[in-house]
C-alpha positions as CSV (number, residue, x, y, z in Angstrom):
1,M,29.3,33.8,-75.8
2,Q,25.6,33.0,-76.2
3,R,26.5,30.2,-78.7
4,S,29.0,28.6,-76.3
5,F,26.4,28.7,-73.5
6,A,23.9,27.0,-75.8
7,T,26.4,24.3,-76.7
8,L,27.1,23.8,-73.0
9,V,23.3,23.4,-72.3
10,V,22.8,20.9,-75.1
11,T,25.9,18.9,-74.0
12,A,24.8,18.9,-70.3
13,L,21.3,17.8,-71.1
14,A,22.6,15.0,-73.4
15,C,24.9,13.8,-70.6
16,G,22.2,13.9,-68.0
17,A,19.8,12.0,-70.3
18,G,22.6,9.4,-70.6
19,G,22.6,8.9,-66.9
20,L,25.6,11.0,-66.0
21,S,25.5,13.4,-63.1
22,I,26.1,17.1,-63.8
23,L,27.0,19.7,-61.2
24,L,25.7,23.1,-62.3
25,I,26.5,26.1,-60.1
26,S,24.6,29.2,-61.0
27,S,22.7,32.1,-59.6
28,E,20.5,32.2,-62.7
29,L,17.3,30.7,-61.4
30,P,15.5,30.1,-64.7
31,E,18.6,28.2,-65.9
32,L,18.6,26.1,-62.7
33,L,14.9,25.4,-62.8
34,G,15.0,24.4,-66.4
35,M,18.0,22.1,-66.2
36,S,17.9,20.5,-62.8
37,D,16.4,17.2,-61.5
38,R,17.0,18.6,-58.0
39,I,18.4,21.8,-56.6
40,L,20.7,21.9,-53.5
41,V,20.8,25.2,-51.9
42,M,23.8,26.4,-49.8
43,R,23.9,29.3,-47.5
44,E,27.0,30.4,-45.5
45,G,28.8,27.3,-46.6
46,R,26.1,24.8,-45.5
47,L,23.6,22.8,-47.3
48,V,20.2,24.2,-46.3
49,A,17.8,22.7,-48.7
50,E,17.3,19.9,-51.3
51,I,14.5,20.7,-53.6
52,P,13.2,18.2,-56.2
53,R,12.3,19.4,-59.7
54,S,8.6,18.8,-58.9
55,G,8.7,21.3,-56.0
56,A,11.2,23.8,-57.3
57,T,10.1,27.3,-57.7
58,E,12.0,30.6,-57.8
59,E,10.3,31.6,-54.5
60,R,11.3,28.3,-52.8
61,V,14.9,28.5,-53.9
62,V,15.3,32.1,-53.0
63,G,13.6,31.5,-49.6
64,A,15.9,28.7,-48.8
65,A,19.0,30.7,-49.8
66,A,17.8,33.7,-47.7
67,G,17.0,31.6,-44.7
68,L,13.3,32.3,-44.9
69,Q,12.2,28.6,-45.2
70,E,13.1,25.5,-43.3
71,A,15.7,23.1,-44.6
72,V,14.4,20.4,-46.9
73,A,17.5,18.2,-46.8
């Protein structure tokens, strides 16, 4: 399973570098922070934050998901 995930990551990064948009849905924060140009956070079915890569930290993403920080979107 680890090998298939590595293949997925390499493929997604190559597609992103080629200008394609990739929608990655995950609760694995290191994965999101490492692969995303921006992170959209949803809580209770609503978009509550849009965080650019330059400002994305685990604390900021978790805070937005938990409703502890103001929406950025």
